[in-house]
N, C-alpha and C positions, 0 to 999 in steps of 0.2 A: 463528408466535410472537406472543404478546401484546405490546402496546406500552403504555408508560405513557401514560395519557390526560392526566394532570397533567404540568406541566413539572417535570422533575427539577432540583432545586437542587444545584449542585455547587460546593463551596468547595475551592480548591486552595491549599495553603500551599507556597510554593516560592521559589527564588532563581534569578536569570537566569544565575548562574555554575555552576549545578548541572547537569551533563550528563544525569543520570538524570531531572531535571525536564523537560528538553526531550524526552527519549525517552518518558517516561511520559505526558506530555500528548499527544504525537503518537499513541501507542498508544490512549489514551482517545478521542481525536478520531475515529480510524478506527472504533473500536467503536461510538461514538455514531452515526456515519454508517451503518455496516452494519446497525444495529438500528433506525435511523430514530427515535431517541429524542429527543423534545422536551426541551430542556435550557436552563439558564441558568448560566453560569459566573462565579464571583467569585474573583478572585485575592487572596491575602494574603501579606504579606512575611515572609521568613525570612532572617536573615543567616548564611550558611553559614560565612563566614570574616570576622567583624567586625574582626579585628585586621590585616587585609591593608593594607599601605601604599597611598597614592594612586597610586603608579606601578605597583602590581601586584607579583606574585611569580610566578616561573617555576612552571608547573603541575607539572611532573615533580618538581622539588625540593620543592614544597609537599606533594605527596602522599607523597613519601618521608619527609619530616619529620613529617607529621601522623599517618600510619598505620604507619610503619616498613616501607613497601613497598620492594622492590628496584627498580632501574631497569628490569629485565626485567619485573617485575610490573606496573609502570606501562604499559609498552609493550603487554603482553597485555591489560590493562584497557582501554586506548584502542582496541585492535583489536576487543574485544568490544562496546564502546560504539558504535564506528563501524558495525559490522555490525548492531547492534540499531536504530540510527538509520536506516540505509539501508532496512531492511525497511518502515519507515513514512514514507519520503520525507524524512527529515531527514539532511542530508549534512555530517557533521562534517568539519572541515578542521584536524586537529591537526598542529602543527609542533613542532620542537624548542624554539622560543622562545615557544610558546603560554603565556600567563599567566592567572592568576586575579586578580580585582580586587575592590576594596572596593565594595559595592553599596548603601551607605546612601543616597547621593544618587539612585541608580537607583530605589530604592523610593519616594523622595519624588516623583520625576518620574512614576512609575506612578500614584501617588495623585492627582496633578494631572490626569493623563490620564483617570482614572476619573471625575472631576467633569464631563468632557466626553463621557463614554460611550465612551472610546477606550482604556481600559486593556488590554483583550484584544489589540487591534491592536498597541499599543506593546510589550506583553509578547512577542508573536511576533517583532516586528521586532528586539527586543533579543536574543532567543535567536539569531537569524540573525547579527546584528552581532557577537556574541561568538564563537559556535562555528563559523560559516561564514566570516565576514570577518575574524576575529581582531582586532577593535577593542576599545579600552579602554572598557568600559561603566561605568567609574567616573569617567571624564573628562567634565567638564561640556560641553565643546565637542562631543565625540562624542555625548553624550546629546541635546544640542540638535539636532544634525544628524539623528539618527535620528528624533526627534520631528517635525522639519520634513519629513522624507522621507515621513511618513504624513499630512502635511497639518496638523500642529499648529503653533502660533505659536512660531517659534524664539526670538525675543527674550523672550517670556514664559517659555519653558522655562529659559533662562539665569537669568532673575530668580528663578524658583522655587528653583533650586539655590543661587544667591548669598545669598538672604535666609533660606534654611533654614526656610521657613514651615511645612513639614509634618514637621519633625524630631521633635517630640513625638508626633505622631500615629503615626509609624512605630515609634518606641520602644515606645509603648503597645501597638500591634498585635503586634509581635514578642514582647513580654513576655506578652501574652494567650495567644498560641499555645503558648508554653513552659509557662504555667500549666495549659493544657489537656492537657499531657503530650506535646506534639509535640516530638520530639527530632531528627527527621531529615526530609528532604524527598526526593521529593514526598510530601505527605500530602494525600489526597483525602477530603473528607467529603461523603457523599451525604445529601441531605435533612436536614442538620444533626445526624445521629446515627450514620451508618455510616462509620467511619474505615477507609480502606485506605491502607497505606503502601508506598512503593516503586513502581517501574515494573513493572506486573503482566503486560504482554503483551496483545495485542489479544484473544485468545480468552478469557483470564481476565476481562478487563474486560467482554466480551460476556456471560459467565456471570453476572457481578455485576449487570449491567443487567437481565438476565432475572429474576434473583432479586428485584430491586427491583420489577420490573413485576408479579411474581406476589404481592407482599406486599399484604395487606389494609390499607386506610387505618387 
């Protein structure tokens, strides 16, 4: 198989409370590894549920209310997500009291981490904090703790959230993605022009990478 000689630019629009974002990235990461594709990933914010209160909302009730899904439907969906995650080494730990949270501050902290070259690491840590450890990723204390766990300055993380210094940056970035027609996540843009939506699966991502490798410049 031919490989891309140039580094593949990958922009991922996602939210840390989106389970398919965690699955989709894990699938893509495996495809990149299997195809030995040189790449550079940039994450962009998306607010899946911007009206979620600070204390969060029960995930099952939220999904039932938002999509009209039955309790049984939520259960089946969770089982499907858990199986898809397990295939690529992401181990969801859904419980009856599992909640979804407001992620506006989460995205501000990720932007701050990006200034230190650590956004990707923090993004992965937040996926785990939310979906594996069932922590409130909208809570400033939790966010600061997760940042500190990967070696970032805890006090500065708290300050970033308290003074809301990146609020306008996040609003503008979210608005920009919507203006580009992105309505759902994960949305993955390869080399700034090839948009792929949803979690595609490892094999489909490998096929996409192969097609990109075969494209003339």
